[in-house]
PATI-90708 format. One line per field, with one value per residue (C-alpha): residue in one letter; x, z, y. Coordinates in steps of 0.05 Angstrom, whole numbers, padded with zeros to 5 digits, always signed. Last residue first. Example, Ala and Ser with C-alpha at 12.3 -4.5 7.8 and 13.67 -1.06 7.14 Angstrom:
% residues 2
code: [S, A] $
X: [+00273, +00246] $
Z: [+00143, +00156] $
Y: [-00021, -00090] $
END
This chain:
% residues 141
code: [S, H, S, R, V, F, K, V, I, R, P, L, L, I, D, G, Y, S, G, F, R, T, A, M, D, S, H, I, Y, G, P, V, I, M, Y, E, H, E, K, G, I, R, E, Y, E, K, D, I, Y, E, A, Q, K, Q, L, Y, P, Y, D, R, G, G, I, A, I, F, L, P, R, S, V, N, E, L, F, A, S, P, S, Y, K, V, R, E, N, N, N, T, G, F, I, P, Y, S, T, R, E, N, F, D, D, E, A, N, K, I, M, D, N, I, D, W, V, A, S, L, T, I, C, G, D, V, H, V, D, K, Q, T, A, A, L, M, I, L, N, G, G, A, S, H, G] $
X: [+00538, +00544, +00571, +00523, +00463, +00483, +00497, +00429, +00397, +00430, +00408, +00336, +00329, +00345, +00280, +00284, +00240, +00206, +00243, +00209, +00157, +00100, +00138, +00175, +00123, +00071, +00106, +00121, +00183, +00211, +00283, +00297, +00332, +00384, +00418, +00469, +00486, +00539, +00529, +00578, +00534, +00531, +00526, +00470, +00435, +00443, +00413, +00357, +00341, +00339, +00292, +00246, +00246, +00228, +00174, +00145, +00147, +00107, +00147, +00165, +00240, +00221, +00259, +00310, +00349, +00396, +00420, +00479, +00471, +00484, +00417, +00409, +00433, +00376, +00323, +00279, +00280, +00248, +00182, +00130, +00155, +00146, +00070, +00063, +00089, +00044, -00019, -00074, -00066, -00020, -00066, -00135, -00106, -00068, -00118, -00189, -00184, -00114, -00132, -00195, -00154, -00105, -00033, +00023, +00019, +00004, +00067, +00108, +00082, +00098, +00171, +00211, +00157, +00195, +00195, +00233, +00275, +00328, +00356, +00416, +00437, +00379, +00382, +00328, +00346, +00370, +00308, +00325, +00324, +00252, +00229, +00268, +00232, +00165, +00175, +00199, +00136, +00095, +00124, +00160, +00203] $
Z: [+00752, +00716, +00649, +00650, +00661, +00603, +00556, +00573, +00561, +00493, +00474, +00495, +00455, +00386, +00381, +00320, +00349, +00412, +00475, +00484, +00429, +00477, +00526, +00482, +00428, +00470, +00461, +00386, +00361, +00292, +00313, +00387, +00413, +00464, +00520, +00567, +00636, +00688, +00717, +00698, +00715, +00643, +00612, +00659, +00641, +00566, +00572, +00617, +00566, +00510, +00550, +00564, +00491, +00469, +00521, +00494, +00423, +00442, +00416, +00343, +00355, +00419, +00481, +00523, +00582, +00619, +00685, +00729, +00803, +00842, +00834, +00881, +00831, +00785, +00833, +00791, +00731, +00776, +00772, +00825, +00875, +00821, +00825, +00885, +00846, +00787, +00831, +00798, +00834, +00817, +00817, +00808, +00763, +00717, +00705, +00685, +00679, +00651, +00601, +00581, +00570, +00523, +00547, +00530, +00589, +00635, +00612, +00621, +00692, +00706, +00684, +00675, +00646, +00622, +00551, +00574, +00637, +00664, +00732, +00771, +00836, +00875, +00948, +00977, +01036, +00992, +00949, +00876, +00857, +00882, +00838, +00781, +00792, +00794, +00731, +00693, +00715, +00691, +00621, +00624, +00683] $
Y: [-00535, -00468, -00492, -00551, -00506, -00460, -00518, -00548, -00480, -00474, -00545, -00530, -00466, -00493, -00533, -00579, -00633, -00607, -00590, -00523, -00515, -00502, -00458, -00407, -00421, -00384, -00317, -00324, -00360, -00344, -00337, -00350, -00288, -00309, -00272, -00302, -00277, -00260, -00190, -00134, -00074, -00050, -00119, -00138, -00072, -00086, -00156, -00129, -00075, -00126, -00169, -00110, -00089, -00160, -00161, -00096, -00124, -00186, -00246, -00255, -00267, -00302, -00282, -00320, -00293, -00340, -00312, -00329, -00314, -00250, -00215, -00156, -00104, -00125, -00097, -00050, -00097, -00150, -00112, -00132, -00080, -00027, -00038, +00009, +00068, +00054, +00050, +00009, -00058, -00115, -00176, -00145, -00091, -00137, -00193, -00177, -00101, -00103, -00157, -00118, -00055, -00090, -00093, -00044, +00003, -00056, -00092, -00029, -00021, -00094, -00090, -00155, -00200, -00261, -00288, -00350, -00338, -00384, -00367, -00391, -00424, -00395, -00373, -00329, -00282, -00225, -00224, -00209, -00283, -00290, -00233, -00265, -00331, -00296, -00254, -00315, -00352, -00292, -00304, -00372, -00393] $
END
């Protein structure tokens, strides 16, 4: 999943009664409170607060980063080299946490890609992300 889609697939993967074979995230939002802290006020007023509410403690339930120990499937984390800085930090944190707790994963920074490129350039001529994802899927099938 890309961006919010990455957030949703990882929230599903952290639920003990949901089965997924693996997860692929492209510029995923791992920490909702951090996203809100870094977003523009008008974005938060239009989008973040109506969806996630205004209580920091309540919003944790929407942050896959809080539930990583529940994920037992392989994870592919991709982030654009020119993506939003807060998403780059979140992805790097997840990579390090997965290393620390010994979870199977791959981490890729896609050089030159901005946030939207992760979806709009996916599979296009010269895209280096698709071949890595195909390799990841094949190695876990």
